[in-house]
Backbone bond lengths (Angstrom), bond angles and torsions (degrees), N, CA, C in turn:
res aa  C-N    CA-C-N  psi(-1)  N-CA   C-N-CA  omega(-1)  CA-C   N-CA-C  phi
1 M - - - 1.471 - - 1.522 109.16 -
2 S 1.323 115.78 153.27 1.464 120.49 -179.03 1.487 109.70 -105.02
3 G 1.291 115.64 163.17 1.467 120.88 177.11 1.505 111.34 -77.23
4 P 1.296 119.41 -170.05 1.454 122.90 -178.47 1.481 113.30 -61.51
5 S 1.357 116.48 -29.64 1.509 119.54 -178.87 1.480 112.74 -88.21
6 G 1.350 116.45 -1.71 1.445 119.92 178.36 1.514 112.45 91.80
7 A 1.389 118.45 -9.33 1.449 121.49 -178.35 1.527 108.38 -82.46
8 A 1.296 115.84 159.30 1.444 122.42 177.52 1.528 108.85 -68.47
9 P 1.260 119.72 144.92 1.477 122.17 179.89 1.494 110.32 -65.57
10 Q 1.313 114.99 137.66 1.470 121.56 179.68 1.548 110.66 -91.10
11 P 1.349 117.85 146.42 1.450 118.32 178.78 1.543 111.77 -61.79
12 A 1.258 115.50 149.53 1.468 118.70 -176.50 1.490 110.26 -74.73
13 E 1.297 116.89 152.69 1.404 122.12 176.41 1.517 110.39 -64.49
14 P 1.340 118.63 145.68 1.478 119.09 177.03 1.477 111.94 -54.34
15 G 1.341 112.57 134.27 1.458 119.09 176.71 1.493 113.16 83.77
16 T 1.350 120.87 -0.11 1.464 122.76 -177.49 1.523 109.35 -123.02
17 G 1.310 116.73 30.98 1.507 119.80 -176.75 1.497 110.84 -60.12
18 T 1.337 112.94 155.31 1.439 118.88 176.42 1.500 110.24 -70.29
19 P 1.342 116.17 157.50 1.461 119.49 179.88 1.516 110.40 -60.50
20 I 1.350 114.92 140.37 1.452 119.46 177.99 1.521 111.79 -79.99
21 Q 1.297 115.17 129.44 1.435 118.69 -179.12 1.538 109.36 -73.19
22 P 1.265 120.82 139.40 1.484 123.06 -179.33 1.511 110.36 -68.49
23 V 1.328 115.38 140.53 1.464 120.32 178.02 1.522 107.52 -94.36
24 A 1.327 116.55 178.07 1.455 120.28 -178.67 1.517 108.80 -55.77
25 S 1.335 115.81 145.32 1.411 120.73 -175.48 1.508 113.49 -70.00
26 L 1.330 117.67 165.26 1.439 123.02 175.85 1.502 108.98 -95.54
27 D 1.327 115.87 141.45 1.453 118.35 177.23 1.516 108.19 -80.01
28 R 1.324 116.39 179.79 1.486 120.29 -174.11 1.510 112.33 -71.81
29 T 1.302 120.27 -10.10 1.466 122.28 172.56 1.488 111.71 -99.41
30 D 1.344 116.53 11.11 1.463 124.72 177.38 1.532 111.56 64.19
31 G 1.328 118.20 28.12 1.432 121.19 174.94 1.525 110.55 -98.70
32 Y 1.318 118.36 145.43 1.454 119.87 -177.88 1.541 111.33 -72.02
33 L 1.292 114.02 132.92 1.513 119.21 -177.77 1.521 106.81 -127.12
34 G 1.314 114.72 120.20 1.432 120.45 166.90 1.529 109.90 -89.48
35 P 1.281 119.18 -172.62 1.442 121.38 176.62 1.560 113.86 -57.71
36 A 1.326 115.61 -39.86 1.453 118.97 179.45 1.510 109.40 -68.85
37 G 1.327 118.17 -38.43 1.449 120.70 -179.98 1.506 111.32 -66.59
38 Q 1.345 117.59 -41.63 1.408 120.08 178.61 1.553 112.29 -63.99
39 A 1.306 114.85 -35.14 1.477 118.25 177.87 1.513 109.48 -68.76
40 A 1.357 117.34 -37.89 1.480 119.47 177.69 1.518 112.84 -64.99
41 V 1.335 117.36 -38.70 1.474 121.39 179.39 1.525 108.14 -64.83
42 A 1.349 116.05 -43.74 1.482 117.81 179.29 1.480 111.93 -63.78
43 A 1.325 117.49 -38.20 1.509 119.80 179.83 1.474 110.13 -67.45
44 A 1.403 117.74 -38.98 1.432 118.80 179.08 1.523 112.28 -65.63
45 A 1.344 115.25 -38.14 1.466 117.38 177.20 1.475 113.00 -63.53
46 R 1.344 116.19 -34.74 1.513 116.92 176.28 1.492 111.06 -75.10
47 A 1.328 119.87 -28.41 1.460 122.09 -174.49 1.525 111.92 -77.48
48 T 1.328 117.27 -29.95 1.451 120.49 -175.20 1.514 112.29 -60.57
49 P 1.381 119.00 -53.21 1.481 118.93 176.96 1.502 111.00 -59.44
50 A 1.330 117.13 -34.93 1.491 120.17 -179.01 1.536 111.10 -61.94
51 R 1.327 115.79 -40.47 1.430 120.81 177.56 1.544 111.38 -61.98
52 W 1.316 116.06 -42.55 1.481 118.28 178.91 1.529 110.86 -67.53
53 R 1.293 115.65 -34.35 1.484 118.62 175.22 1.515 111.41 -63.88
54 L 1.375 115.96 -39.35 1.463 118.43 176.21 1.530 110.15 -64.74
55 L 1.300 116.93 -35.84 1.463 119.38 -178.69 1.514 111.75 -64.46
56 V 1.331 117.39 -48.23 1.445 120.02 -177.18 1.509 112.41 -72.19
57 R 1.311 119.37 -10.54 1.464 121.41 175.09 1.514 112.67 -87.13
58 R 1.293 117.98 -6.46 1.446 122.15 -177.68 1.552 108.13 -84.85
59 P 1.335 116.77 122.01 1.500 119.48 178.65 1.522 110.29 -65.34
60 V 1.332 117.96 -33.77 1.476 120.41 -179.69 1.523 110.59 -62.27
61 F 1.313 117.89 -37.44 1.427 120.63 179.15 1.528 111.43 -64.14
62 W 1.386 116.46 -43.21 1.429 119.32 -179.87 1.530 112.72 -68.22
63 V 1.305 117.30 -33.60 1.492 119.28 174.42 1.482 109.03 -60.13
64 G 1.304 118.16 -53.27 1.467 122.53 179.26 1.513 111.17 -58.43
65 A 1.332 117.62 -45.80 1.461 120.36 -178.31 1.534 111.93 -64.26
66 G 1.351 115.43 -35.42 1.468 119.83 -179.17 1.522 109.07 -67.62
67 I 1.345 117.25 -46.58 1.456 119.05 179.57 1.538 110.78 -60.90
68 L 1.301 115.32 -44.48 1.483 120.73 -177.30 1.524 108.23 -63.64
69 L 1.350 118.67 -42.12 1.456 122.36 -178.33 1.579 109.54 -63.59
70 F 1.367 115.58 -36.78 1.479 119.77 177.62 1.509 110.43 -59.18
71 W 1.341 116.15 -46.04 1.452 119.26 -177.84 1.513 111.88 -73.01
72 V 1.309 117.37 -29.40 1.520 119.67 174.46 1.522 109.21 -65.14
73 V 1.329 116.65 -43.30 1.477 119.20 177.07 1.502 112.39 -63.19
74 C 1.305 117.35 -36.33 1.479 121.49 177.19 1.509 108.41 -67.23
75 A 1.341 119.21 -39.80 1.450 120.82 -179.81 1.522 111.83 -65.93
76 V 1.318 116.94 -36.58 1.483 119.96 -175.71 1.527 112.24 -82.42
77 F 1.335 115.46 -42.92 1.460 120.49 -173.47 1.534 114.47 -113.04
78 G 1.364 115.43 11.09 1.424 118.30 -171.58 1.526 115.82 -54.59
79 Y 1.340 118.40 -46.31 1.450 121.60 -178.71 1.496 113.90 -66.97
80 K 1.356 117.26 -14.35 1.464 121.00 -178.07 1.522 109.85 -95.23
81 I 1.340 120.98 -20.65 1.429 123.26 -172.92 1.506 113.57 -108.60
82 V 1.309 119.02 -11.10 1.472 121.82 -176.78 1.545 109.69 -72.45
83 P 1.326 117.37 146.89 1.441 119.24 -176.92 1.524 112.15 -75.88
84 Y 1.351 119.61 -24.20 1.466 122.96 -179.15 1.546 109.46 -132.33
85 N 1.290 113.06 162.55 1.454 118.61 170.76 1.508 110.90 -71.09
86 P 1.296 118.74 119.04 1.462 120.34 -173.38 1.529 113.16 -64.83
87 L 1.304 117.34 -16.43 1.487 121.38 -179.54 1.538 113.12 -96.81
88 A 1.370 117.40 -12.53 1.400 121.49 -174.64 1.502 111.02 -73.50
89 Q 1.358 117.01 128.70 1.456 123.28 -179.54 1.558 109.51 -96.90
90 Q 1.313 116.62 127.88 1.457 123.16 174.30 1.511 109.36 -125.04
91 L 1.322 114.51 85.26 1.473 116.66 -172.89 1.504 115.65 -62.22
92 L 1.327 117.37 -21.48 1.479 120.09 177.02 1.515 110.16 -72.06
93 D 1.301 117.40 -20.78 1.489 120.44 179.46 1.554 111.05 -103.78
94 A 1.302 119.63 16.72 1.439 122.95 -176.66 1.503 111.47 -59.90
95 N 1.376 116.34 136.50 1.458 123.32 175.09 1.500 112.86 60.14
96 A 1.358 117.73 29.44 1.442 118.77 177.79 1.529 109.86 -76.52
97 P 1.365 116.77 137.02 1.467 120.31 -177.41 1.553 110.84 -72.42
98 P 1.334 119.16 168.22 1.428 119.67 178.33 1.529 111.14 -57.75
99 S 1.334 116.31 135.85 1.407 124.28 -177.91 1.537 110.08 -152.12
100 S 1.328 115.43 -176.96 1.470 119.09 177.42 1.483 111.89 -67.78
101 A 1.354 116.02 -29.19 1.493 118.67 177.95 1.533 111.95 -79.09
102 H 1.308 117.28 -36.97 1.436 123.68 179.44 1.547 107.91 -129.78
103 W 1.329 116.79 97.20 1.459 119.51 -172.34 1.508 112.09 -60.20
104 F 1.337 118.68 -36.61 1.447 123.06 179.69 1.493 112.11 -104.97
105 G 1.322 120.55 12.38 1.419 123.50 -178.93 1.496 112.12 76.86
106 T 1.337 116.25 -170.41 1.465 122.63 179.80 1.537 109.53 -127.52
107 D 1.347 115.24 163.11 1.464 119.16 179.01 1.520 110.60 -95.48
108 P 1.322 120.75 -174.70 1.475 121.53 -176.78 1.559 114.27 -62.56
109 L 1.327 117.78 -16.99 1.424 120.18 177.43 1.496 113.06 -99.24
110 G 1.319 116.46 4.19 1.478 122.50 178.26 1.525 113.46 82.31
111 R 1.316 117.21 12.43 1.465 119.21 177.10 1.476 112.24 -81.42
112 D 1.290 115.37 141.85 1.512 121.74 -176.07 1.524 109.29 -68.96
113 V 1.327 116.94 122.06 1.441 123.64 -176.35 1.528 109.95 -66.29
114 L 1.353 115.59 -42.02 1.507 118.32 -176.17 1.532 108.53 -61.86
115 S 1.362 117.10 -40.65 1.453 119.10 -178.32 1.500 112.04 -67.21
116 R 1.382 116.33 -35.59 1.450 119.65 178.11 1.526 112.31 -72.56
117 V 1.317 118.28 -33.55 1.453 120.64 176.37 1.528 111.53 -65.87
118 I 1.316 116.65 -44.52 1.458 122.04 -177.03 1.551 109.67 -65.13
119 T 1.328 116.57 -50.65 1.448 120.18 -177.76 1.530 112.62 -74.28
120 G 1.339 115.73 -20.07 1.460 117.67 177.31 1.520 115.64 -68.75
121 A 1.347 114.51 -11.24 1.478 118.79 178.81 1.521 113.54 -73.04
122 R 1.355 114.48 -18.23 1.484 117.19 -171.71 1.526 112.32 -65.47
123 D 1.269 118.76 -55.06 1.460 121.44 -173.93 1.558 110.21 -66.74
124 I 1.282 116.78 -41.25 1.477 121.22 -177.36 1.594 109.85 -65.15
125 L 1.328 116.16 -33.98 1.455 119.04 179.96 1.539 112.13 -88.52
126 I 1.292 116.65 -3.23 1.469 122.01 168.34 1.522 110.16 -89.11
127 I 1.319 116.42 -46.46 1.440 123.57 -174.50 1.566 111.87 -69.41
128 T 1.316 112.40 -50.47 1.502 116.41 -168.53 1.528 113.15 -65.80
129 P 1.332 124.51 -46.91 1.424 120.03 178.85 1.502 115.02 -66.52
130 I 1.358 117.28 -37.57 1.466 120.32 179.09 1.521 109.88 -66.44
131 A 1.336 116.49 -44.16 1.470 120.36 178.62 1.517 111.16 -61.54
132 T 1.335 116.97 -40.64 1.477 120.73 -179.19 1.504 110.03 -69.10
133 I 1.291 118.23 -36.37 1.486 121.28 176.47 1.550 111.10 -64.76
134 I 1.335 116.02 -43.70 1.461 118.36 178.17 1.501 110.60 -61.92
135 G 1.344 117.51 -46.23 1.478 120.47 179.05 1.502 112.54 -63.41
136 T 1.350 117.38 -36.49 1.460 119.45 -179.31 1.521 110.69 -70.33
137 I 1.297 117.07 -44.24 1.482 118.05 179.02 1.496 111.63 -62.08
138 L 1.324 119.56 -49.57 1.427 121.99 -177.75 1.564 111.25 -68.13
139 G 1.310 115.71 -40.48 1.456 119.72 178.59 1.510 113.61 -66.89
140 T 1.338 116.01 -36.57 1.463 118.85 176.92 1.497 112.54 -66.94
141 A 1.341 116.35 -42.98 1.497 119.07 178.06 1.538 109.73 -62.60
142 L 1.300 117.33 -43.87 1.455 120.05 -176.87 1.520 111.03 -69.09
143 G 1.350 116.69 -42.18 1.433 120.54 177.85 1.526 114.28 -64.44
144 L 1.338 117.46 -36.18 1.445 122.51 175.59 1.531 110.55 -63.51
145 A 1.319 114.78 -44.62 1.517 119.43 -179.09 1.526 109.89 -64.43
146 M 1.352 114.45 -45.55 1.509 117.12 -178.93 1.469 111.86 -61.43
147 G 1.343 117.76 -46.33 1.396 122.13 -173.85 1.500 113.64 -72.34
148 Y 1.335 117.67 -35.63 1.464 121.07 -175.12 1.537 113.46 -87.37
149 I 1.367 114.98 -45.38 1.455 119.86 -177.56 1.549 108.25 -70.73
150 G 1.385 115.78 -46.61 1.475 118.89 -178.09 1.512 114.37 62.39
151 G 1.271 115.70 -152.84 1.486 123.91 175.68 1.543 111.72 59.63
152 T 1.302 115.66 -141.73 1.440 122.35 -177.12 1.517 111.75 -63.01
153 F 1.355 116.54 -40.81 1.441 118.63 179.27 1.533 112.15 -59.21
154 D 1.325 116.29 -44.54 1.491 120.88 177.93 1.535 110.62 -62.19
155 L 1.340 115.32 -43.54 1.441 119.96 -177.18 1.510 113.04 -62.67
156 V 1.303 116.53 -49.83 1.466 122.85 -179.34 1.527 110.70 -65.82
157 T 1.337 116.59 -50.72 1.408 117.88 -179.03 1.534 113.27 -64.51
158 G 1.330 115.95 -36.58 1.435 120.53 177.96 1.511 112.40 -63.30
159 R 1.341 118.97 -35.92 1.488 122.63 177.87 1.512 107.02 -68.16
160 L 1.334 119.91 -39.19 1.431 121.05 -178.10 1.549 108.86 -68.45
161 V 1.326 116.51 -40.97 1.455 118.80 178.77 1.501 111.91 -64.09
162 E 1.320 116.40 -40.92 1.462 120.38 177.88 1.570 112.34 -63.03
163 A 1.372 114.67 -41.28 1.452 117.80 177.26 1.518 110.95 -64.38
164 F 1.321 116.59 -37.51 1.493 120.50 177.87 1.509 110.48 -65.22
165 L 1.313 117.09 -44.51 1.440 120.41 -178.81 1.509 116.50 -73.08
166 A 1.360 114.45 -13.24 1.495 118.27 177.16 1.488 111.83 -66.28
167 L 1.363 116.85 -23.93 1.469 120.46 179.34 1.488 109.70 -87.54
168 P 1.358 118.70 145.58 1.481 120.39 175.71 1.533 110.63 -58.60
169 F 1.325 113.80 142.84 1.473 120.65 -175.06 1.524 110.04 -56.65
170 M 1.298 118.52 -49.23 1.462 121.14 -174.42 1.524 112.76 -68.09
171 I 1.347 117.03 -31.10 1.414 119.55 177.08 1.538 111.82 -64.66
172 I 1.297 115.68 -40.46 1.489 119.11 176.63 1.515 111.98 -65.45
173 A 1.344 116.23 -44.58 1.457 119.83 176.35 1.490 111.87 -59.31
174 F 1.330 113.85 -45.26 1.499 119.39 -179.06 1.529 110.74 -60.37
175 L 1.301 118.28 -44.08 1.467 121.08 -178.08 1.549 111.18 -64.47
176 F 1.344 115.99 -39.73 1.467 119.63 178.92 1.559 108.67 -66.43
177 V 1.298 117.60 -44.45 1.462 119.26 -178.51 1.530 110.05 -62.08
178 V 1.326 118.44 -43.69 1.453 121.69 175.65 1.486 113.17 -54.24
179 A 1.383 114.26 -39.43 1.473 119.68 -175.92 1.527 113.70 -76.43
180 V 1.285 119.07 -36.80 1.470 122.20 -172.13 1.523 114.97 -111.17
181 G 1.340 116.66 -12.22 1.482 120.43 179.85 1.528 109.47 105.23
182 S 1.386 112.01 173.89 1.473 118.85 -170.12 1.531 112.43 -119.60
183 S 1.349 118.88 38.42 1.420 121.18 173.21 1.531 111.06 -73.32
184 V 1.317 115.71 165.76 1.474 119.41 179.89 1.538 110.21 -62.28
185 V 1.323 117.62 -38.52 1.466 121.57 179.23 1.502 110.10 -64.90
186 S 1.281 118.69 -49.54 1.463 121.74 -175.93 1.526 110.54 -64.77
187 I 1.304 118.19 -40.60 1.480 121.59 178.46 1.550 108.50 -60.73
188 T 1.314 115.44 -44.43 1.464 120.50 -176.47 1.538 109.38 -62.21
189 V 1.331 117.69 -49.79 1.453 122.51 -179.25 1.518 109.66 -63.64
190 I 1.286 118.75 -44.16 1.451 120.70 -178.18 1.507 112.65 -62.14
191 I 1.285 118.23 -45.90 1.450 119.29 179.58 1.569 109.10 -65.40
192 G 1.341 117.34 -38.46 1.457 118.33 176.48 1.527 111.37 -61.54
193 L 1.316 118.19 -40.39 1.449 119.94 -179.08 1.545 111.39 -70.71
194 V 1.313 117.36 -36.34 1.466 120.90 177.50 1.528 111.64 -66.46
195 F 1.328 115.33 -33.72 1.492 118.82 177.71 1.519 111.76 -72.47
196 T 1.323 119.22 -22.79 1.435 122.65 -172.20 1.533 114.88 -53.64
197 P 1.356 118.87 -53.61 1.468 117.92 179.29 1.529 112.93 -65.80
198 L 1.316 117.08 -32.96 1.496 118.60 178.92 1.531 110.38 -61.02
199 I 1.355 114.60 -47.37 1.481 118.38 -177.94 1.528 107.78 -71.78
200 A 1.302 120.42 -34.83 1.454 122.51 -178.99 1.545 111.46 -62.41
201 R 1.272 117.54 -36.89 1.448 121.59 179.60 1.554 109.76 -66.64
202 T 1.286 117.50 -41.07 1.474 120.80 177.61 1.524 111.84 -66.54
203 V 1.351 116.96 -43.54 1.443 119.31 -176.59 1.579 108.01 -71.61
204 R 1.320 118.07 -36.93 1.457 118.47 176.44 1.532 112.25 -56.53
205 A 1.349 115.31 -45.69 1.476 118.18 179.53 1.504 111.60 -60.92
206 A 1.338 118.72 -39.08 1.475 120.71 177.94 1.538 111.21 -68.91
207 V 1.341 116.77 -36.64 1.475 118.83 179.95 1.534 111.83 -69.58
208 L 1.286 117.86 -32.87 1.461 120.85 179.01 1.516 110.59 -62.83
209 V 1.326 117.32 -33.72 1.455 120.61 175.56 1.527 111.40 -71.31
210 E 1.328 115.75 -43.76 1.459 119.65 -176.97 1.527 113.28 -72.38
211 R 1.314 116.03 -28.77 1.508 119.28 -176.20 1.466 113.48 -57.70
212 H 1.348 118.78 -27.78 1.440 120.91 -175.09 1.528 112.15 -97.67
213 Q 1.337 116.27 9.03 1.479 120.31 178.55 1.553 107.21 -77.60
214 D 1.314 114.54 158.05 1.465 120.50 -174.24 1.510 113.50 -63.17
215 Y 1.357 118.92 -31.64 1.472 120.44 -174.85 1.498 110.72 -69.73
216 V 1.350 121.43 -20.36 1.487 121.48 -177.64 1.562 108.39 -73.49
217 P 1.333 121.10 -54.89 1.452 119.91 178.20 1.551 111.60 -61.87
218 A 1.361 118.17 -30.37 1.438 120.05 177.56 1.535 109.50 -64.15
219 A 1.334 117.51 -44.55 1.464 121.51 177.91 1.532 110.75 -60.92
220 Q 1.354 116.26 -40.66 1.438 120.70 -179.57 1.488 111.89 -64.85
221 L 1.326 117.76 -37.34 1.463 122.94 178.65 1.518 110.32 -65.78
222 L 1.315 118.02 -28.74 1.461 122.41 179.99 1.527 109.22 -81.34
223 G 1.296 118.36 1.58 1.453 120.21 174.87 1.510 115.47 89.45
224 E 1.345 118.12 10.80 1.462 119.86 179.79 1.534 111.26 -68.39
225 G 1.317 119.31 141.58 1.401 123.93 -179.87 1.542 109.62 -79.76
226 R 1.361 113.20 170.68 1.451 118.50 -178.73 1.518 112.82 -58.09
227 T 1.285 116.77 -45.65 1.504 119.19 -177.46 1.483 110.41 -60.96
228 R 1.318 118.64 -43.19 1.498 120.58 -177.40 1.533 110.10 -69.06
229 V 1.347 115.90 -37.44 1.475 117.07 -178.04 1.538 106.78 -66.48
230 M 1.332 117.19 -43.08 1.466 120.42 -176.35 1.535 110.45 -64.67
231 F 1.297 116.48 -48.30 1.501 118.83 -169.48 1.522 113.44 -92.74
232 A 1.353 117.89 -26.58 1.445 119.61 -177.86 1.530 112.26 -98.42
233 E 1.361 117.58 -28.12 1.433 120.16 -176.56 1.559 112.91 -104.23
234 I 1.350 115.55 -50.12 1.441 118.69 -175.83 1.520 114.12 -81.87
235 L 1.312 116.94 -42.78 1.450 123.19 -176.78 1.529 114.09 -50.84
236 P 1.391 118.55 -50.13 1.470 117.62 178.71 1.537 113.91 -58.88
237 N 1.315 117.78 -26.18 1.452 120.65 -177.01 1.522 113.13 -86.06
238 V 1.337 117.83 -13.50 1.437 120.61 175.13 1.517 110.99 -108.48
239 M 1.304 119.36 7.07 1.471 122.12 178.73 1.526 113.80 -58.90
240 P 1.393 119.43 -38.37 1.462 116.11 177.27 1.566 113.15 -57.96
241 A 1.311 117.11 -41.34 1.468 120.45 179.68 1.550 108.50 -64.92
242 I 1.305 117.98 -39.91 1.447 121.07 -179.55 1.538 111.27 -68.95
243 L 1.255 117.03 -37.02 1.440 119.63 -179.85 1.547 110.60 -67.34
244 V 1.301 116.96 -44.15 1.453 119.42 175.39 1.528 111.90 -63.08
245 E 1.298 115.59 -44.27 1.481 119.07 175.99 1.526 112.57 -57.79
246 F 1.311 116.93 -38.83 1.472 120.70 179.58 1.514 111.05 -63.03
247 T 1.311 116.33 -48.27 1.467 118.66 -177.84 1.556 111.29 -65.25
248 V 1.325 116.18 -39.22 1.463 119.49 177.78 1.518 109.98 -63.15
249 R 1.307 116.94 -48.55 1.496 119.96 -178.98 1.484 111.36 -64.76
250 L 1.333 120.28 -25.17 1.471 121.19 175.70 1.463 111.43 -62.76
251 G 1.344 116.30 -39.53 1.495 119.29 175.99 1.499 112.17 -65.64
252 Y 1.330 116.35 -39.82 1.449 119.27 178.92 1.527 110.36 -65.88
253 A 1.339 116.15 -35.48 1.458 118.50 179.50 1.571 112.44 -64.22
254 V 1.317 118.18 -34.17 1.457 120.82 175.53 1.504 109.81 -60.90
255 F 1.340 116.75 -45.64 1.461 121.38 178.83 1.510 110.19 -62.41
256 A 1.370 116.12 -42.11 1.455 118.72 -176.21 1.538 111.40 -65.10
257 V 1.290 117.80 -44.24 1.459 121.46 178.64 1.545 110.91 -62.99
258 A 1.338 115.29 -45.48 1.478 117.76 179.28 1.519 111.47 -64.55
259 T 1.361 117.75 -38.20 1.441 117.87 179.36 1.488 113.62 -68.13
260 L 1.336 118.04 -41.98 1.442 119.77 175.69 1.519 111.80 -59.13
261 S 1.340 117.35 -40.91 1.451 121.39 178.57 1.531 111.20 -66.17
262 F 1.355 115.44 -37.49 1.461 118.38 177.64 1.541 110.56 -64.29
263 L 1.316 117.21 -34.70 1.479 120.45 -179.59 1.541 111.95 -83.11
264 G 1.334 116.18 -1.35 1.450 119.34 179.56 1.474 116.37 88.13
265 F 1.321 117.92 13.76 1.470 122.46 -177.46 1.535 111.95 -117.56
266 G 1.329 116.66 15.54 1.458 121.39 179.80 1.543 110.42 -106.87
267 V 1.312 114.05 -142.07 1.469 118.65 175.35 1.557 107.90 -62.43
268 Q 1.325 114.76 133.91 1.451 120.23 -171.56 1.517 109.81 -91.57
269 P 1.367 115.81 144.78 1.474 120.17 172.69 1.519 112.19 -58.52
270 P 1.336 116.84 154.02 1.452 128.82 6.32 1.546 114.25 -89.57
271 T 1.297 117.52 8.60 1.464 120.98 179.61 1.484 110.18 -54.74
272 P 1.341 118.46 129.53 1.491 117.94 179.00 1.526 111.98 -60.11
273 D 1.337 114.72 131.29 1.450 120.82 179.38 1.541 108.30 -156.44
274 W 1.308 115.03 131.59 1.460 120.56 -173.85 1.515 111.45 -57.88
275 G 1.372 116.04 -52.94 1.434 119.80 -176.88 1.535 112.34 -61.03
276 A 1.347 115.01 -44.59 1.464 118.47 -179.64 1.517 112.57 -63.02
277 D 1.332 116.11 -41.64 1.469 121.26 176.72 1.547 112.37 -60.83
278 I 1.274 116.32 -41.98 1.475 118.84 175.64 1.502 111.77 -61.94
279 S 1.318 115.93 -46.17 1.474 122.10 177.05 1.511 112.04 -56.71
280 A 1.333 117.11 -44.26 1.452 120.51 -175.54 1.543 113.71 -73.94
281 N 1.339 116.63 -23.52 1.486 119.18 -170.22 1.540 113.45 -118.06
282 Y 1.329 119.69 -8.76 1.461 117.95 -172.83 1.542 110.38 -64.82
283 I 1.349 116.94 -26.02 1.468 118.91 -179.75 1.578 110.37 -65.97
284 N 1.332 115.07 -24.22 1.443 117.94 -179.87 1.503 113.25 -77.08
285 L 1.342 119.72 -2.77 1.469 119.85 175.73 1.497 112.74 -57.70
286 T 1.374 116.27 -37.85 1.470 119.23 -178.06 1.506 110.57 -68.01
287 A 1.353 119.41 -19.45 1.435 121.95 177.96 1.517 112.51 -90.62
288 G 1.320 116.85 0.52 1.428 121.95 177.41 1.540 115.44 90.66
289 Y 1.319 116.66 8.02 1.475 121.71 176.69 1.535 111.43 -90.27
290 W 1.325 115.35 63.80 1.486 120.58 -171.77 1.540 112.53 -70.97
291 W 1.305 118.10 -27.15 1.507 121.13 -173.36 1.528 111.20 -66.80
292 Q 1.332 116.55 -29.13 1.455 119.44 -178.67 1.535 113.13 -65.98
293 T 1.309 117.00 -24.33 1.502 121.66 178.78 1.505 110.46 -104.79
294 L 1.367 117.23 -37.27 1.425 117.67 -173.34 1.530 115.28 -62.75
295 F 1.314 116.27 -44.58 1.508 117.69 -175.15 1.547 113.31 -69.26
296 P 1.284 119.47 -41.63 1.497 118.78 172.90 1.536 112.54 -60.50
297 A 1.348 114.18 -38.06 1.507 118.73 179.46 1.540 108.57 -65.60
298 L 1.327 117.00 -44.07 1.444 120.34 179.37 1.536 111.87 -61.95
299 A 1.327 115.81 -34.47 1.464 120.16 179.79 1.535 108.46 -62.84
300 I 1.363 116.60 -47.70 1.426 119.60 177.47 1.506 112.00 -59.34
301 A 1.359 115.32 -47.57 1.476 119.81 -179.12 1.515 113.58 -58.06
302 T 1.370 115.60 -43.80 1.471 118.94 -175.97 1.551 110.21 -69.34
303 L 1.349 116.65 -37.54 1.463 118.63 177.99 1.497 112.06 -66.51
304 V 1.338 117.97 -44.11 1.466 120.01 178.09 1.530 110.94 -65.65
305 T 1.326 117.05 -40.97 1.457 120.15 177.54 1.518 111.51 -59.60
306 S 1.331 118.63 -42.17 1.447 120.54 -179.93 1.523 111.82 -62.91
307 V 1.271 116.82 -40.42 1.487 119.97 178.15 1.492 110.83 -66.83
308 I 1.308 117.37 -39.08 1.485 120.97 179.14 1.526 112.33 -66.50
309 L 1.337 115.93 -39.66 1.480 119.42 177.00 1.534 109.68 -63.39
310 I 1.318 118.95 -42.73 1.437 121.68 178.58 1.532 111.79 -64.68
311 A 1.296 116.10 -44.28 1.454 121.05 178.49 1.533 112.78 -62.87
312 D 1.338 115.99 -41.93 1.468 119.24 178.27 1.499 111.22 -65.50
313 S 1.344 117.46 -40.24 1.470 118.96 177.97 1.530 112.26 -63.74
314 I 1.325 116.53 -43.58 1.459 119.63 179.30 1.491 110.73 -62.15
315 E 1.301 117.21 -43.90 1.461 121.68 -177.63 1.507 111.18 -63.31
316 Q 1.318 118.33 -41.36 1.450 120.19 -178.66 1.514 111.59 -71.41
317 V 1.345 117.57 -33.42 1.506 119.15 -179.49 1.529 106.34 -73.74
318 L 1.318 120.29 -39.20 1.463 120.35 -177.09 1.520 110.56 -69.63
319 A 1.340 116.04 -29.15 1.458 119.77 -178.66 1.527 113.35 -82.34
320 S 1.352 116.63 -12.39 1.462 121.11 -179.73 1.518 111.70 -74.95
């Protein structure tokens, strides 16, 4: 285009450049947003509450949440609501079947099974969520680094993760417990560390998909470092996969704690524990004392089922 006199515009004198027109604004994560990007962010903001509304409308979610809430109440208030002291031995009432006095019967030492089942929820509901959180944090950080950095780091770390996962989960946990002991703290840390490569593999797969999206090179062009790109740009977009992985691993953690206790490497007697009680009493099934094993087993099954129902509901809502 020509100026008012029809001549071509002349370059400006050095130091007298025309004012620079502002470009599209930066969002709060410092990523470039054009009109389409701003519309996408607005749509996502509207969609997030809608997803949670879909979640709370699912009856399966409320069934799982109700069962889980019941066991949380037992874990917090168990010793205050049980009818008997779970550690008190009444040998005259040993192996008593379920009755109005003992709803779930008694064990070979005369201890009330109902009281031990209710109070046995405490340690398992302390260990499992903390262990899963540890594994999720470490696995997420490792998976982000593997998926985003790639190259030799991803190759070497990936081979180590595959070698680790080649061994059965419980064998690894068992070996760690034998090496460091079976306190509540050690069991919590061990399960979290064992979950780390499992979660890292899932996060890595999600990051590989996100790494090639347009917002990643845009953030790089703006001068953002690797750490900020991974945790400020990519992490929010892989959070659905991490959330589902967390809930699934929570169910696995319940089985892990119960199995270690069953093998004698978990919470030690006489502290009430579902796995330990099953281990101590399952031999009595042949004698007809079924209640001593059935009710702790049902406690494990209901807790795991509640977590699975919640995880399934979250996964279906996020996938919709």
